[in-house]
PDB file of N, CA, C and O in Angstrom:
ATOM      1  N   MET A   1       0.859  -1.173   0.000  1.00  0.00           N
ATOM      2  CA  MET A   1       0.000   0.000   0.000  1.00  0.00           C
ATOM      3  C   MET A   1       0.903   1.232   0.000  1.00  0.00           C
ATOM      4  O   MET A   1       1.793   1.371   0.839  1.00  0.00           O
ATOM      5  N   GLY A   2       0.654   2.110  -0.948  1.00  0.00           N
ATOM      6  CA  GLY A   2       1.424   3.345  -1.029  1.00  0.00           C
ATOM      7  C   GLY A   2       0.810   4.434  -0.177  1.00  0.00           C
ATOM      8  O   GLY A   2      -0.237   4.240   0.440  1.00  0.00           O
ATOM      9  N   PRO A   3       1.470   5.585  -0.148  1.00  0.00           N
ATOM     10  CA  PRO A   3       0.987   6.680   0.701  1.00  0.00           C
ATOM     11  C   PRO A   3      -0.407   7.186   0.321  1.00  0.00           C
ATOM     12  O   PRO A   3      -1.217   7.481   1.200  1.00  0.00           O
ATOM     13  N   ILE A   4      -0.688   7.287  -0.961  1.00  0.00           N
ATOM     14  CA  ILE A   4      -2.002   7.787  -1.373  1.00  0.00           C
ATOM     15  C   ILE A   4      -3.090   6.797  -0.995  1.00  0.00           C
ATOM     16  O   ILE A   4      -4.160   7.192  -0.533  1.00  0.00           O
ATOM     17  N   GLU A   5      -2.819   5.512  -1.190  1.00  0.00           N
ATOM     18  CA  GLU A   5      -3.809   4.500  -0.807  1.00  0.00           C
ATOM     19  C   GLU A   5      -4.043   4.504   0.693  1.00  0.00           C
ATOM     20  O   GLU A   5      -5.173   4.343   1.153  1.00  0.00           O
ATOM     21  N   ALA A   6      -2.973   4.689   1.452  1.00  0.00           N
ATOM     22  CA  ALA A   6      -3.101   4.746   2.913  1.00  0.00           C
ATOM     23  C   ALA A   6      -3.939   5.963   3.332  1.00  0.00           C
ATOM     24  O   ALA A   6      -4.772   5.876   4.235  1.00  0.00           O
ATOM     25  N   LEU A   7      -3.708   7.077   2.672  1.00  0.00           N
ATOM     26  CA  LEU A   7      -4.491   8.277   2.987  1.00  0.00           C
ATOM     27  C   LEU A   7      -5.953   8.103   2.599  1.00  0.00           C
ATOM     28  O   LEU A   7      -6.845   8.568   3.307  1.00  0.00           O
ATOM     29  N   ARG A   8      -6.198   7.443   1.492  1.00  0.00           N
ATOM     30  CA  ARG A   8      -7.586   7.189   1.095  1.00  0.00           C
ATOM     31  C   ARG A   8      -8.277   6.269   2.098  1.00  0.00           C
ATOM     32  O   ARG A   8      -9.456   6.445   2.405  1.00  0.00           O
ATOM     33  N   PHE A   9      -7.538   5.293   2.600  1.00  0.00           N
ATOM     34  CA  PHE A   9      -8.082   4.409   3.632  1.00  0.00           C
ATOM     35  C   PHE A   9      -8.412   5.219   4.895  1.00  0.00           C
ATOM     36  O   PHE A   9      -9.475   5.053   5.494  1.00  0.00           O
ATOM     37  N   ALA A  10      -7.483   6.094   5.284  1.00  0.00           N
ATOM     38  CA  ALA A  10      -7.704   6.946   6.458  1.00  0.00           C
ATOM     39  C   ALA A  10      -8.908   7.866   6.235  1.00  0.00           C
ATOM     40  O   ALA A  10      -9.698   8.094   7.151  1.00  0.00           O
ATOM     41  N   LEU A  11      -9.042   8.383   5.036  1.00  0.00           N
ATOM     42  CA  LEU A  11     -10.166   9.245   4.699  1.00  0.00           C
ATOM     43  C   LEU A  11     -11.487   8.497   4.851  1.00  0.00           C
ATOM     44  O   LEU A  11     -12.473   9.040   5.349  1.00  0.00           O
ATOM     45  N   GLU A  12     -11.483   7.258   4.416  1.00  0.00           N
ATOM     46  CA  GLU A  12     -12.676   6.409   4.553  1.00  0.00           C
ATOM     47  C   GLU A  12     -13.045   6.231   6.029  1.00  0.00           C
ATOM     48  O   GLU A  12     -14.217   6.315   6.394  1.00  0.00           O
ATOM     49  N   LYS A  13     -12.050   5.988   6.864  1.00  0.00           N
ATOM     50  CA  LYS A  13     -12.303   5.797   8.299  1.00  0.00           C
ATOM     51  C   LYS A  13     -12.783   7.084   8.963  1.00  0.00           C
ATOM     52  O   LYS A  13     -13.651   7.042   9.835  1.00  0.00           O
ATOM     53  N   GLU A  14     -12.234   8.218   8.563  1.00  0.00           N
ATOM     54  CA  GLU A  14     -12.696   9.501   9.098  1.00  0.00           C
ATOM     55  C   GLU A  14     -14.156   9.733   8.715  1.00  0.00           C
ATOM     56  O   GLU A  14     -14.950  10.197   9.532  1.00  0.00           O
ATOM     57  N   THR A  15     -14.503   9.413   7.481  1.00  0.00           N
ATOM     58  CA  THR A  15     -15.884   9.575   7.018  1.00  0.00           C
ATOM     59  C   THR A  15     -16.822   8.671   7.808  1.00  0.00           C
ATOM     60  O   THR A  15     -17.908   9.096   8.205  1.00  0.00           O
ATOM     61  N   GLU A  16     -16.411   7.434   8.038  1.00  0.00           N
ATOM     62  CA  GLU A  16     -17.228   6.511   8.829  1.00  0.00           C
ATOM     63  C   GLU A  16     -17.444   7.046  10.239  1.00  0.00           C
ATOM     64  O   GLU A  16     -18.561   7.015  10.755  1.00  0.00           O
ATOM     65  N   ALA A  17     -16.384   7.534  10.855  1.00  0.00           N
ATOM     66  CA  ALA A  17     -16.492   8.068  12.213  1.00  0.00           C
ATOM     67  C   ALA A  17     -17.415   9.283  12.240  1.00  0.00           C
ATOM     68  O   ALA A  17     -18.249   9.419  13.136  1.00  0.00           O
ATOM     69  N   LYS A  18     -17.262  10.160  11.258  1.00  0.00           N
ATOM     70  CA  LYS A  18     -18.124  11.344  11.188  1.00  0.00           C
ATOM     71  C   LYS A  18     -19.589  10.936  11.075  1.00  0.00           C
ATOM     72  O   LYS A  18     -20.450  11.520  11.733  1.00  0.00           O
ATOM     73  N   ASN A  19     -19.869   9.948  10.255  1.00  0.00           N
ATOM     74  CA  ASN A  19     -21.242   9.478  10.086  1.00  0.00           C
ATOM     75  C   ASN A  19     -21.802   8.863  11.371  1.00  0.00           C
ATOM     76  O   ASN A  19     -22.980   9.036  11.684  1.00  0.00           O
ATOM     77  N   ILE A  20     -20.969   8.156  12.103  1.00  0.00           N
ATOM     78  CA  ILE A  20     -21.399   7.576  13.378  1.00  0.00           C
ATOM     79  C   ILE A  20     -21.767   8.687  14.363  1.00  0.00           C
ATOM     80  O   ILE A  20     -22.820   8.643  14.999  1.00  0.00           O
ATOM     81  N   TYR A  21     -20.883   9.685  14.480  1.00  0.00           N
ATOM     82  CA  TYR A  21     -21.158  10.792  15.401  1.00  0.00           C
ATOM     83  C   TYR A  21     -22.407  11.554  14.981  1.00  0.00           C
ATOM     84  O   TYR A  21     -23.181  11.999  15.829  1.00  0.00           O
ATOM     85  N   GLU A  22     -22.602  11.702  13.692  1.00  0.00           N
ATOM     86  CA  GLU A  22     -23.799  12.396  13.208  1.00  0.00           C
ATOM     87  C   GLU A  22     -25.066  11.641  13.610  1.00  0.00           C
ATOM     88  O   GLU A  22     -26.054  12.251  14.019  1.00  0.00           O
ATOM     89  N   ARG A  23     -25.033  10.318  13.494  1.00  0.00           N
ATOM     90  CA  ARG A  23     -26.189   9.518  13.934  1.00  0.00           C
ATOM     91  C   ARG A  23     -26.410   9.661  15.433  1.00  0.00           C
ATOM     92  O   ARG A  23     -27.546   9.786  15.891  1.00  0.00           O
ATOM     93  N   PHE A  24     -25.323   9.642  16.194  1.00  0.00           N
ATOM     94  CA  PHE A  24     -25.434   9.759  17.648  1.00  0.00           C
ATOM     95  C   PHE A  24     -26.047  11.092  18.057  1.00  0.00           C
ATOM     96  O   PHE A  24     -26.754  11.160  19.062  1.00  0.00           O
ATOM     97  N   ILE A  25     -25.787  12.156  17.293  1.00  0.00           N
ATOM     98  CA  ILE A  25     -26.365  13.469  17.601  1.00  0.00           C
ATOM     99  C   ILE A  25     -27.879  13.358  17.660  1.00  0.00           C
ATOM    100  O   ILE A  25     -28.514  13.922  18.552  1.00  0.00           O
ATOM    101  N   PHE A  26     -28.455  12.633  16.715  1.00  0.00           N
ATOM    102  CA  PHE A  26     -29.912  12.513  16.646  1.00  0.00           C
ATOM    103  C   PHE A  26     -30.454  11.457  17.606  1.00  0.00           C
ATOM    104  O   PHE A  26     -31.600  11.548  18.046  1.00  0.00           O
ATOM    105  N   GLN A  27     -29.645  10.466  17.928  1.00  0.00           N
ATOM    106  CA  GLN A  27     -30.110   9.386  18.806  1.00  0.00           C
ATOM    107  C   GLN A  27     -29.945   9.709  20.289  1.00  0.00           C
ATOM    108  O   GLN A  27     -30.666   9.167  21.127  1.00  0.00           O
ATOM    109  N   HIS A  28     -29.010  10.581  20.612  1.00  0.00           N
ATOM    110  CA  HIS A  28     -28.688  10.861  22.015  1.00  0.00           C
ATOM    111  C   HIS A  28     -28.641  12.374  22.234  1.00  0.00           C
ATOM    112  O   HIS A  28     -27.565  12.956  22.366  1.00  0.00           O
ATOM    113  N   SER A  29     -29.780  12.984  22.270  1.00  0.00           N
ATOM    114  CA  SER A  29     -29.844  14.443  22.353  1.00  0.00           C
ATOM    115  C   SER A  29     -29.179  14.999  23.618  1.00  0.00           C
ATOM    116  O   SER A  29     -28.724  16.142  23.625  1.00  0.00           O
ATOM    117  N   GLU A  30     -29.123  14.204  24.675  1.00  0.00           N
ATOM    118  CA  GLU A  30     -28.529  14.695  25.924  1.00  0.00           C
ATOM    119  C   GLU A  30     -27.012  14.889  25.801  1.00  0.00           C
ATOM    120  O   GLU A  30     -26.419  15.622  26.591  1.00  0.00           O
ATOM    121  N   THR A  31     -26.392  14.245  24.829  1.00  0.00           N
ATOM    122  CA  THR A  31     -24.950  14.398  24.611  1.00  0.00           C
ATOM    123  C   THR A  31     -24.656  14.980  23.229  1.00  0.00           C
ATOM    124  O   THR A  31     -23.588  14.753  22.661  1.00  0.00           O
ATOM    125  N   LYS A  32     -25.605  15.722  22.708  1.00  0.00           N
ATOM    126  CA  LYS A  32     -25.486  16.294  21.365  1.00  0.00           C
ATOM    127  C   LYS A  32     -24.222  17.144  21.218  1.00  0.00           C
ATOM    128  O   LYS A  32     -23.543  17.073  20.193  1.00  0.00           O
ATOM    129  N   ASP A  33     -23.908  17.938  22.225  1.00  0.00           N
ATOM    130  CA  ASP A  33     -22.760  18.856  22.129  1.00  0.00           C
ATOM    131  C   ASP A  33     -21.447  18.114  21.905  1.00  0.00           C
ATOM    132  O   ASP A  33     -20.645  18.510  21.059  1.00  0.00           O
ATOM    133  N   ILE A  34     -21.228  17.052  22.650  1.00  0.00           N
ATOM    134  CA  ILE A  34     -19.959  16.319  22.502  1.00  0.00           C
ATOM    135  C   ILE A  34     -19.889  15.622  21.146  1.00  0.00           C
ATOM    136  O   ILE A  34     -18.830  15.599  20.518  1.00  0.00           O
ATOM    137  N   PHE A  35     -20.995  15.059  20.692  1.00  0.00           N
ATOM    138  CA  PHE A  35     -20.977  14.390  19.397  1.00  0.00           C
ATOM    139  C   PHE A  35     -20.852  15.386  18.252  1.00  0.00           C
ATOM    140  O   PHE A  35     -20.255  15.073  17.223  1.00  0.00           O
ATOM    141  N   THR A  36     -21.399  16.564  18.418  1.00  0.00           N
ATOM    142  CA  THR A  36     -21.225  17.616  17.410  1.00  0.00           C
ATOM    143  C   THR A  36     -19.764  18.025  17.345  1.00  0.00           C
ATOM    144  O   THR A  36     -19.207  18.196  16.261  1.00  0.00           O
ATOM    145  N   PHE A  37     -19.147  18.182  18.502  1.00  0.00           N
ATOM    146  CA  PHE A  37     -17.722  18.514  18.547  1.00  0.00           C
ATOM    147  C   PHE A  37     -16.893  17.440  17.849  1.00  0.00           C
ATOM    148  O   PHE A  37     -16.038  17.752  17.020  1.00  0.00           O
ATOM    149  N   LEU A  38     -17.145  16.183  18.180  1.00  0.00           N
ATOM    150  CA  LEU A  38     -16.389  15.089  17.589  1.00  0.00           C
ATOM    151  C   LEU A  38     -16.609  15.006  16.080  1.00  0.00           C
ATOM    152  O   LEU A  38     -15.666  14.763  15.327  1.00  0.00           O
ATOM    153  N   MET A  39     -17.840  15.207  15.640  1.00  0.00           N
ATOM    154  CA  MET A  39     -18.139  15.182  14.216  1.00  0.00           C
ATOM    155  C   MET A  39     -17.360  16.291  13.502  1.00  0.00           C
ATOM    156  O   MET A  39     -16.815  16.072  12.420  1.00  0.00           O
ATOM    157  N   ASN A  40     -17.310  17.464  14.099  1.00  0.00           N
ATOM    158  CA  ASN A  40     -16.570  18.578  13.493  1.00  0.00           C
ATOM    159  C   ASN A  40     -15.069  18.305  13.445  1.00  0.00           C
ATOM    160  O   ASN A  40     -14.395  18.704  12.496  1.00  0.00           O
ATOM    161  N   GLU A  41     -14.551  17.634  14.455  1.00  0.00           N
ATOM    162  CA  GLU A  41     -13.133  17.268  14.451  1.00  0.00           C
ATOM    163  C   GLU A  41     -12.835  16.281  13.319  1.00  0.00           C
ATOM    164  O   GLU A  41     -11.815  16.401  12.640  1.00  0.00           O
ATOM    165  N   GLU A  42     -13.713  15.322  13.120  1.00  0.00           N
ATOM    166  CA  GLU A  42     -13.530  14.368  12.022  1.00  0.00           C
ATOM    167  C   GLU A  42     -13.554  15.080  10.675  1.00  0.00           C
ATOM    168  O   GLU A  42     -12.810  14.713   9.766  1.00  0.00           O
ATOM    169  N   GLU A  43     -14.402  16.090  10.541  1.00  0.00           N
ATOM    170  CA  GLU A  43     -14.450  16.867   9.300  1.00  0.00           C
ATOM    171  C   GLU A  43     -13.123  17.586   9.064  1.00  0.00           C
ATOM    172  O   GLU A  43     -12.639  17.637   7.933  1.00  0.00           O
ATOM    173  N   LYS A  44     -12.539  18.137  10.112  1.00  0.00           N
ATOM    174  CA  LYS A  44     -11.231  18.789   9.987  1.00  0.00           C
ATOM    175  C   LYS A  44     -10.177  17.782   9.535  1.00  0.00           C
ATOM    176  O   LYS A  44      -9.346  18.083   8.678  1.00  0.00           O
ATOM    177  N   HIS A  45     -10.217  16.591  10.115  1.00  0.00           N
ATOM    178  CA  HIS A  45      -9.254  15.553   9.734  1.00  0.00           C
ATOM    179  C   HIS A  45      -9.428  15.181   8.263  1.00  0.00           C
ATOM    180  O   HIS A  45      -8.451  15.029   7.528  1.00  0.00           O
ATOM    181  N   LYS A  46     -10.686  15.037   7.845  1.00  0.00           N
ATOM    182  CA  LYS A  46     -10.970  14.712   6.445  1.00  0.00           C
ATOM    183  C   LYS A  46     -10.371  15.762   5.521  1.00  0.00           C
ATOM    184  O   LYS A  46      -9.754  15.427   4.509  1.00  0.00           O
ATOM    185  N   GLN A  47     -10.550  17.017   5.863  1.00  0.00           N
ATOM    186  CA  GLN A  47     -10.037  18.092   5.014  1.00  0.00           C
ATOM    187  C   GLN A  47      -8.517  18.061   4.924  1.00  0.00           C
ATOM    188  O   GLN A  47      -7.953  18.287   3.853  1.00  0.00           O
ATOM    189  N   LEU A  48      -7.852  17.783   6.039  1.00  0.00           N
ATOM    190  CA  LEU A  48      -6.393  17.685   6.026  1.00  0.00           C
ATOM    191  C   LEU A  48      -5.919  16.526   5.153  1.00  0.00           C
ATOM    192  O   LEU A  48      -4.963  16.664   4.391  1.00  0.00           O
ATOM    193  N   ILE A  49      -6.587  15.399   5.269  1.00  0.00           N
ATOM    194  CA  ILE A  49      -6.211  14.225   4.480  1.00  0.00           C
ATOM    195  C   ILE A  49      -6.462  14.486   2.994  1.00  0.00           C
ATOM    196  O   ILE A  49      -5.632  14.148   2.151  1.00  0.00           O
ATOM    197  N   GLU A  50      -7.600  15.082   2.682  1.00  0.00           N
ATOM    198  CA  GLU A  50      -7.901  15.390   1.278  1.00  0.00           C
ATOM    199  C   GLU A  50      -6.851  16.335   0.689  1.00  0.00           C
ATOM    200  O   GLU A  50      -6.431  16.163  -0.455  1.00  0.00           O
ATOM    201  N   LYS A  51      -6.436  17.315   1.458  1.00  0.00           N
ATOM    202  CA  LYS A  51      -5.412  18.252   1.012  1.00  0.00           C
ATOM    203  C   LYS A  51      -4.103  17.519   0.736  1.00  0.00           C
ATOM    204  O   LYS A  51      -3.444  17.783  -0.270  1.00  0.00           O
ATOM    205  N   LYS A  52      -3.729  16.614   1.610  1.00  0.00           N
ATOM    206  CA  LYS A  52      -2.485  15.867   1.441  1.00  0.00           C
ATOM    207  C   LYS A  52      -2.554  14.953   0.216  1.00  0.00           C
ATOM    208  O   LYS A  52      -1.564  14.804  -0.502  1.00  0.00           O
ATOM    209  N   ILE A  53      -3.703  14.349  -0.024  1.00  0.00           N
ATOM    210  CA  ILE A  53      -3.859  13.512  -1.211  1.00  0.00           C
ATOM    211  C   ILE A  53      -3.634  14.344  -2.471  1.00  0.00           C
ATOM    212  O   ILE A  53      -2.925  13.916  -3.382  1.00  0.00           O
ATOM    213  N   VAL A  54      -4.233  15.527  -2.522  1.00  0.00           N
ATOM    214  CA  VAL A  54      -4.067  16.408  -3.684  1.00  0.00           C
ATOM    215  C   VAL A  54      -2.588  16.768  -3.856  1.00  0.00           C
ATOM    216  O   VAL A  54      -2.075  16.755  -4.975  1.00  0.00           O
ATOM    217  N   GLU A  55      -1.910  17.084  -2.768  1.00  0.00           N
ATOM    218  CA  GLU A  55      -0.488  17.423  -2.837  1.00  0.00           C
ATOM    219  C   GLU A  55       0.324  16.269  -3.410  1.00  0.00           C
ATOM    220  O   GLU A  55       1.204  16.476  -4.246  1.00  0.00           O
ATOM    221  N   LEU A  56       0.029  15.064  -2.962  1.00  0.00           N
ATOM    222  CA  LEU A  56       0.808  13.902  -3.417  1.00  0.00           C
ATOM    223  C   LEU A  56       0.493  13.526  -4.855  1.00  0.00           C
ATOM    224  O   LEU A  56       1.340  12.969  -5.554  1.00  0.00           O
ATOM    225  N   GLU A  57      -0.706  13.825  -5.296  1.00  0.00           N
ATOM    226  CA  GLU A  57      -1.077  13.482  -6.673  1.00  0.00           C
ATOM    227  C   GLU A  57      -0.484  14.447  -7.689  1.00  0.00           C
ATOM    228  O   GLU A  57      -0.407  14.126  -8.875  1.00  0.00           O
ATOM    229  N   ASN A  58      -0.061  15.629  -7.236  1.00  0.00           N
ATOM    230  CA  ASN A  58       0.511  16.626  -8.154  1.00  0.00           C
ATOM    231  C   ASN A  58       1.999  16.535  -8.238  1.00  0.00           C
ATOM    232  O   ASN A  58       2.624  17.305  -8.968  1.00  0.00           O
TER     233      ASN A  58
END
């Protein structure tokens, strides 16, 4: 597995985690704030990984 494939794998895992936290926001309203925070952190990670993939592809 090369670096780009590894980053794509990581991107997939970040997306999965973000989706899980998003579901939890609606299922567990009493802890909505923490799951919103975590979901936003996963989005930041996704953006960093996507940026790195673009850099490596150029």
